[in-house]
Backbone as CSV, one residue per row, in Angstrom:
resi,resn,N_x,N_y,N_z,CA_x,CA_y,CA_z,C_x,C_y,C_z
1,MET,31.907,-41.496,-19.387,30.520,-40.884,-19.247,29.534,-42.067,-19.064
2,THR,28.576,-41.886,-18.147,27.553,-42.951,-17.926,26.265,-42.526,-18.654
3,ASN,25.719,-43.454,-19.301,24.380,-43.317,-19.922,23.319,-42.934,-18.800
4,LEU,22.582,-41.827,-19.007,21.600,-41.406,-18.056,20.528,-42.503,-17.837
5,TYR,20.181,-43.326,-18.834,19.188,-44.299,-18.752,19.685,-45.776,-18.664
6,SER,20.928,-45.881,-18.262,21.622,-47.275,-18.343,20.985,-48.252,-17.139
7,ARG,20.226,-47.720,-16.242,19.624,-48.527,-15.227,18.266,-49.097,-15.639
8,TYR,17.732,-48.673,-16.714,16.407,-49.141,-17.161,16.557,-50.237,-18.144
9,PRO,15.581,-51.164,-18.120,15.627,-52.297,-19.162,15.644,-51.638,-20.504
10,THR,16.395,-52.333,-21.409,16.618,-51.787,-22.766,16.358,-52.824,-23.829
11,LEU,15.753,-52.412,-24.882,15.551,-53.335,-26.053,16.362,-52.588,-27.252
12,ASP,17.208,-53.328,-27.851,17.989,-52.685,-29.010,17.492,-53.362,-30.210
13,LEU,16.973,-52.530,-31.179,16.316,-53.049,-32.407,17.286,-52.955,-33.533
14,HIS,18.461,-52.608,-33.379,19.447,-52.650,-34.552,19.434,-53.940,-35.301
15,GLY,19.306,-54.002,-36.590,19.379,-55.192,-37.301,18.060,-55.874,-37.546
16,PHE,16.922,-55.386,-36.896,15.612,-55.874,-36.988,14.816,-55.307,-38.213
17,ASP,14.039,-56.031,-38.843,13.103,-55.504,-39.846,11.837,-54.897,-39.135
18,ARG,11.090,-54.181,-39.820,9.812,-53.525,-39.260,8.963,-54.458,-38.616
19,ASP,8.538,-55.568,-39.176,7.635,-56.509,-38.625,8.190,-57.215,-37.281
20,TYR,9.446,-57.639,-37.307,10.065,-58.300,-36.130,10.170,-57.207,-34.986
21,ALA,10.557,-55.988,-35.349,10.620,-54.909,-34.367,9.272,-54.733,-33.683
22,ARG,8.139,-54.766,-34.390,6.842,-54.548,-33.790,6.628,-55.657,-32.768
23,ILE,6.885,-56.919,-33.167,6.595,-58.087,-32.225,7.566,-57.943,-31.045
24,MET,8.852,-57.589,-31.190,9.759,-57.464,-30.108,9.382,-56.347,-29.135
25,ILE,8.948,-55.179,-29.725,8.536,-54.165,-28.840,7.320,-54.504,-27.980
26,ASN,6.385,-55.050,-28.625,5.145,-55.507,-27.876,5.492,-56.515,-26.808
27,ASP,6.250,-57.541,-27.061,6.637,-58.579,-26.124,7.465,-57.921,-25.020
28,PHE,8.348,-57.035,-25.330,9.227,-56.360,-24.295,8.351,-55.530,-23.392
29,ILE,7.462,-54.730,-23.917,6.543,-53.845,-23.176,5.689,-54.674,-22.196
30,ARG,5.193,-55.720,-22.733,4.274,-56.653,-21.991,5.050,-57.236,-20.782
31,ASP,6.260,-57.768,-21.102,7.046,-58.344,-20.056,7.465,-57.350,-18.951
32,CYS,7.838,-56.166,-19.381,8.183,-55.173,-18.448,6.988,-54.703,-17.602
33,TYR,5.927,-54.564,-18.208,4.644,-54.255,-17.441,4.382,-55.311,-16.406
34,ILE,4.327,-56.494,-16.762,4.138,-57.578,-15.844,5.163,-57.588,-14.698
35,MET,6.413,-57.164,-14.866,7.374,-57.153,-13.922,7.322,-55.785,-13.129
36,ARG,6.342,-54.971,-13.438,6.141,-53.776,-12.717,7.236,-52.618,-12.875
37,VAL,7.886,-52.772,-14.086,8.864,-51.757,-14.436,8.165,-50.528,-14.872
38,LYS,8.722,-49.371,-14.531,8.035,-48.086,-14.819,8.573,-47.346,-16.053
39,LYS,9.880,-47.577,-16.283,10.421,-46.842,-17.457,11.398,-47.921,-18.188
40,VAL,11.358,-47.888,-19.533,12.175,-48.696,-20.360,12.710,-47.830,-21.490
41,VAL,13.844,-48.300,-22.171,14.473,-47.682,-23.221,14.441,-48.512,-24.478
42,ILE,14.047,-48.009,-25.595,14.072,-48.712,-26.884,15.104,-48.020,-27.840
43,ILE,16.052,-48.746,-28.131,17.110,-48.134,-28.999,16.722,-48.498,-30.462
44,HIS,16.433,-47.560,-31.315,16.005,-47.902,-32.682,17.089,-47.207,-33.664
45,GLY,17.970,-46.454,-33.228,18.975,-45.822,-34.109,18.456,-44.658,-34.815
46,ILE,19.257,-44.045,-35.601,18.817,-42.903,-36.363,18.613,-43.268,-37.826
47,GLY,19.547,-43.744,-38.494,19.451,-44.286,-39.916,18.436,-43.551,-40.705
48,SER,17.581,-44.307,-41.478,16.567,-43.684,-42.307,15.326,-43.383,-41.694
49,GLY,15.217,-43.710,-40.406,14.053,-43.377,-39.647,12.929,-44.467,-39.567
50,ILE,13.137,-45.558,-40.261,12.138,-46.662,-40.454,11.799,-47.203,-39.052
51,LEU,12.918,-47.548,-38.298,12.579,-48.177,-36.934,12.086,-47.133,-35.932
52,ARG,12.523,-45.977,-36.107,11.949,-44.891,-35.235,10.498,-44.761,-35.374
53,LYS,10.056,-44.681,-36.701,8.638,-44.471,-37.009,7.866,-45.758,-36.577
54,THR,8.483,-46.959,-36.862,7.754,-48.187,-36.365,7.569,-48.191,-34.885
55,THR,8.715,-47.850,-34.178,8.685,-47.783,-32.715,7.511,-46.822,-32.179
56,LYS,7.500,-45.712,-32.747,6.474,-44.653,-32.359,5.055,-45.242,-32.620
57,GLN,4.746,-45.715,-33.782,3.438,-46.340,-34.103,3.080,-47.470,-33.146
58,THR,4.060,-48.342,-32.921,3.752,-49.544,-32.027,3.471,-49.039,-30.701
59,LEU,4.205,-48.081,-30.173,3.991,-47.683,-28.791,2.658,-46.831,-28.577
60,LEU,2.327,-46.159,-29.568,1.058,-45.436,-29.612,-0.160,-46.378,-29.427
61,ALA,-0.014,-47.547,-30.093,-1.075,-48.609,-30.141,-1.011,-49.498,-28.928
62,ASN,-0.067,-49.463,-28.067,0.100,-50.415,-26.946,-0.556,-49.934,-25.750
63,SER,-1.481,-50.632,-25.153,-2.329,-50.182,-24.022,-1.497,-50.074,-22.701
64,TYR,-0.244,-50.654,-22.673,0.584,-50.550,-21.341,1.366,-49.259,-21.347
65,VAL,1.415,-48.550,-22.418,2.362,-47.396,-22.604,1.516,-46.192,-22.116
66,GLU,2.163,-45.443,-21.208,1.623,-44.159,-20.679,2.147,-43.030,-21.531
67,ASP,3.395,-43.054,-21.864,4.120,-41.977,-22.582,5.362,-42.548,-23.235
68,ALA,5.643,-41.971,-24.407,6.831,-42.361,-25.068,7.410,-41.089,-25.824
69,ARG,8.749,-40.861,-25.494,9.398,-39.670,-26.119,10.770,-39.989,-26.573
70,LEU,11.169,-39.256,-27.557,12.584,-39.399,-28.073,13.469,-38.846,-26.864
71,ASP,14.592,-39.485,-26.662,15.588,-39.014,-25.619,16.078,-37.728,-26.185
72,ILE,16.031,-36.533,-25.360,16.495,-35.268,-25.762,18.022,-35.294,-25.998
73,PHE,18.738,-36.199,-25.403,20.203,-36.226,-25.644,20.628,-37.176,-26.728
74,ASN,19.757,-38.070,-27.169,20.076,-39.092,-28.153,18.861,-39.525,-28.853
75,ASP,18.661,-38.899,-30.074,17.334,-39.117,-30.777,17.392,-40.601,-31.500
76,GLY,18.334,-41.390,-31.124,18.426,-42.781,-31.616,17.690,-43.738,-30.602
77,GLN,17.093,-43.145,-29.571,16.423,-44.019,-28.603,15.186,-43.329,-28.028
78,THR,14.222,-44.117,-27.631,12.968,-43.598,-27.012,12.810,-44.112,-25.644
79,ILE,12.381,-43.147,-24.828,12.165,-43.404,-23.390,10.722,-43.684,-23.143
80,VAL,10.316,-44.771,-22.624,8.979,-45.161,-22.525,8.581,-45.226,-21.067
81,SER,7.457,-44.612,-20.651,6.827,-44.764,-19.288,5.675,-45.658,-19.448
82,LEU,5.634,-46.665,-18.575,4.568,-47.645,-18.603,3.504,-47.235,-17.548
83,LYS,2.306,-47.679,-17.758,1.136,-47.332,-16.860,1.319,-48.134,-15.617
84,GLU,0.629,-47.480,-14.502,0.604,-48.222,-13.190,-0.321,-49.330,-13.336
85,HIS,-0.201,-50.370,-12.416,-1.110,-51.411,-12.395,-2.377,-51.074,-11.671
């Protein structure tokens, strides 16, 4: 079975702490925006929900993000739509 979002750039946050995750998310989003990528995937896992909450808060504050939603098939990842240039 192929992952529906496997063709999109992906950032895997497993093993990161909250602060490092924020830095990585913002750097990843900025780089993808510069490269004119329209959708990206951020894998935060399920666990206790700390990285999911951090991901949501970070994406809400990021000016390059148009929309961010949990994947309906896998709530351990968030699908992010970036703004047009």
